[in-house]
N, C-alpha and C positions, 0 to 999 in steps of 0.2 A: 568235341567240346568247343563252345563258342569262345572266340578270342576275348570277348568282353569279360568273361569270368576269371581270367588270369589276373594276377596281382598287377597293380599299376606300377609303372617304372618310377624310380626315384630321381632320375635326371631329367629335368624339363627340357633340356636341349634335344632329347631323344623321344619326346612325346609323339604319339601318332598325330599326323597332320603337319608336323614340322618338316622342314627340308633337312636331309642328312647333312651334318656338318662336313665341310670339305676336309678330307684326311688323306694322307699319303704315307708311303713307307716302302719297304723292300719286300719283294715277293720271295718265295722260298728258293727260286732259281737264281736269285741275285739281281733280278731286274727291278726297275722302278715301278711302283704301283701308285695309281691315283684312283680314288673312289669313282671318278667320272668314267673310268674304263668299264664300269658295270652298268652304265646308263643304257637305256633302250630295251631292257627286259627286267623282269622281277629279279631281285637278289635277296638271298638269305644270309645274314651276317651273324656269326656267333661271337659275342664279346668275351674274350678270354683274358683280359687284363686282370691280374690279381686273383684268378681262379685257381684253386688247387688242382694239381694234375689229375688226381683220381676223379674229381667231379667233372672235369672237362672230358676225360676219357669215357666216363659213363654216358654223357650226353652224345658223344660221337658214336658210341656203340648202338644207342637207341635210334640214332639218325640213319645209320648204314642201311637198314632194310628199305628205307624210303628214297634212296638216292635216285632210283629210276623214276619214281613218281615226280620228283623235283625236275629231273631232266625232261620228262614229258611236258612239263609246263615251261620249259626253256628258262628255268631259274638257275642263276649262278650261286654257288655256295662258297663262303669264305670264312676263315677264322681270323679275327683281328686280335693280335696278341703282341708279345714282345719277342726279342731274340730267343729267349729261353723256350717260349711256346713253339716257335718254328723248329728249333733244334730237337725238342722232345718228341714232336709229332711228325717230323719229316719222313721217317721210315715206318710210322705206325700204320698198319692196315686199316685201323678205324678211321684214319684221316684221308684215305684214298678217295680221290674225286673232289677234294676240297682244296681251295686256294689258301695257303698259309701266308699271312701277311704280318710282318714286323712293323707295327704302327705305333707312333707316340700316343699314349693314352690321353694326354692333355688335349690333343686335338678333338677328342670326343667328350671333353668336360669331365674326365675322370679325376677325382680328387686324391686317388692313391691311398685310400684309407684301409689298407689291409685286405685280407682274403674276402672273397665274395662268391656267391653262386654264379654260374654262367648265365648269360641272358641272350635272347635271340631277337634280332631285328628282321622285319620284312620290309623291303623297299619296293615301291612301284617303279615303272619304267622311267619316270621322271625324277627318281631318287627322293621322293617324299616318303616319310616313314608311315607305313600302314599298320605295323604291329611292333610293339616292344614288350616282350614278356620275359621276366626272370624265371629261371628254373626253380621249382619248389615242389615239396611233397604233394602229390596228387595232380600236378599239372601235366598236360600232354602237349608239349611244345610242338612236336612234329605235326600232330593233327591240326593244331591251331594255325601253324604256318601254312600248311596245304590249304586249309579252308580260307585263310586270308588271301592267298594268291588266287584261288578260284573266284573270290568275291571282287577282285580288282576289276574296274571297268575295262572292257575290251570289245573291239569289233574287228571283223575280218578285214584284211587289207583290200582296198578297192581303188580304182582310179577316181580322183576327185577333180571335177571340172569347175564348179563354182562354189568353192568353200567360203563360208562366212568367216570374217576375221574375229573369231571369238576364242576365249580361253576357258577350258573346262577343268576345274580343280576338284577332285574327290577328297573326301575325308578332312574337310576343314573343321568340322565339328563332329563330336562323337554322337552316337544315338542317344546316350543319356543327356547330353547337352541340348540336343534337338528337342527331346521330350520335355525338358525343363522349360524351354522357351515356349513351347505350345501351351504348357500349363500356365505359364505367366500370362500368355495372351488370354486364355479362357477365364482367368480370375482378375484381369485388369479392366480398365475403363477404355473400351474400344470406340472408334468413331467410324462413321461412313466416310470412305476415302474420297477426297476431292482431287482436283487437278490444279496444279500451279499455273496461274494465268495472270493477266494484267487487267486492271479496271480501266474505265474511260479516261482516267487521269494518268495512266501509265504506271500505276502503283501495283505491286504484287498483291494478289489475293487468292484464296482457294475457292474453286467453283465446283459444285456438284453437277455431274452430267452422266446419268445412268445409261445414256445411249453410247457413251464412250468407255465408261469404267464402272464396274461393280466390285467392291472390295471392302472389307473391314480392316482397320489399322489400329495398332497399338504403338504409340510412340515410346521409345526407350530414351528418355531425356537425359541430359548431362548429370542430373542429380540422382538418377537411378543407379543403384549399386551395380547393376549389370553393365552400365554404359562403358565405363573405362575398361573393364575386362574384355568386352566384345571388341571395342575399338582397337585396343592393343593387339589382341589376337588376330583380327582381320588384317591390320596393317603389317604385322610381323610375318604372317603366312602368305599374304598376297603380294606384298611389295616386291620380293625377289622374282616372283613369277611374272609380274607386269613388266619389270625391267627386262627380263630375258625375252619375253614375247613381243613387247611393244617399244622397248628402249625409252621408257618414260618413268620418271621418278614420281611417286606419290608420297604424301606426308599427312594428309587430312582425310577425314570422312565428313560427309554431310549428315543430316538427321538419320537416325537408325530406327527402322520400323520392323515389327513383326506384323505380317499381313495374312489374312485368310480369304481365299477364294472359295465360294460355296457352289455346290451343284445347282442351287436355285438361281444362279446367275452371276458367276464369278468370272470376270474377264477384264482385259484392258486392251482396247482397240489400238490400231497402229498409231505410233507416236515416236517422238524423239525426246530424250531427257534433257537436252540443253537448249531447247528452242525458247528463246526469250532472254533478255539481258539479265534478268534476276536469277536465272539458273545457268547462265553461260559458263560459269566457273566449273561446273561438273565435267569431269573428264572421262571417268569410267564408272559404269554401273555394275553392281554385283547383285545377283539373285541366287540365294542359297536355300535349297529345298530342305524342309524339316521332316517331311513324311512321305517320300515319293511312292511308297508301297500302298498307300491308303486312299488313293484317288485315281481317277482316270481323266484324260484330257489335260488341260492346264499346261500345254506345251508353250515354249517360247519359239517364235518364228522371226526370221529376218528376211522379209519378202524381197528386198533389193538384191539379195544374194542367191537364194535358192528356196526350195519348198521343204527343206528338212525340218523335222520337229526336234527340239532340244529339251531334254528333261534330265538334269543331273540327279544322281542317286541321293538318298538321304544323307545329309551332312556335306554334300558336294554343291558346288556353285558354278555358275557361268558368269564370266566377266567380259564386258564388251564396251566399246566406245559409246559414249552417250549420244554421239551424232548418228549412230546407226538406227534406221527405221526398224521398229520391232513391235511385236504384240504378244500378249498372253492370251492364248485361246481359252474358250469356256471350259470350266470344269464340268464334266458330264456325270461323274459319280464321286461321292465323298466330299471331303474338304481338303484343300491344298493350303498348307502353311508354309510361309517363306520369310526369310530374313532379308531385308532390303536396305541398301545404302548406296552412296556414291563416293568415289575417291577423287582427289585432286592434289596437285603439287603446289610448290611455293609460288610460282608465277600466277597460277589460278587463284590462290588464296589472296594475293595482292589485288587482283581484279575484283574479287568478292568484297574485300574490305573497302575498296574505292567506290564500288557501287553502293554499299551501305552508307558510306559517308555522304554521298550525293542524295540518297533517298532514305533518310533516317526514319 
């Protein structure tokens, strides 16, 4: 069963794509537990707060035959509950091989509104939520969790000599959200994409140059109903990752575009995204793939660093400094759809406003 077919979670703090809220508690052996102890490998969490004992026991019995399958995937399994949960299942064979954690439910946004069915979370190695599925009639949580872990981006360990300083984030948007944006592009008023440059008077203007860039764009303007939703989602999900990776605070996006690169000539030659006073406020670029399985080519390259080809999965994005030289290689089959914007912080916003004041 595909994870998409399971019921959507009721708690937005635990939506797929969000970072797992920091939580802590007491492990069954009496030691301190922090959710960060599970980082570095997939984790499967069963939310046991407010769950009747018989329902939780039933889920654990269904889980038991698959423990070796989870172990083969190096996944840690844990039940997050309260002291009663730990006491009830400490010696239960059905909970063998699972970590029992007494954790304050408020740390997970639990409102404490009475009994509920158990729910299952899958976290990736960076503790982003990849799946949140409640148990209900007809669902196969175990198969969904295994499928989800198998679908997490992974590559074999290797020695890295010249890595590019980029951040890859999977699962920022769901497949359904990606498809909705593609449909919005195809029914919207698109334009031939130009390049931000300056005219002979030093004023910003857009210039078409197909020797440098071939792309169709759809601007999602501030008055578009999607704009605030996308802006809030991107800032909420990307801000903590940028802080952690680059020690930089972001608070703003630049214009938001849906773009399409076609196999008839979709590319963007080598460039930097902050070259020029009118775009110098841009600090980080984000390129979010909307349909990675439907085209060939269209990789991002960072030639100053290495010859590696970067292509995030559908719903995933790459974030990098706007000062890095990069290019989008030609699409050789199909059409590549991508969501594009830039991030910047408070100091950069002050510089942007000062530039606009001088150049109204």
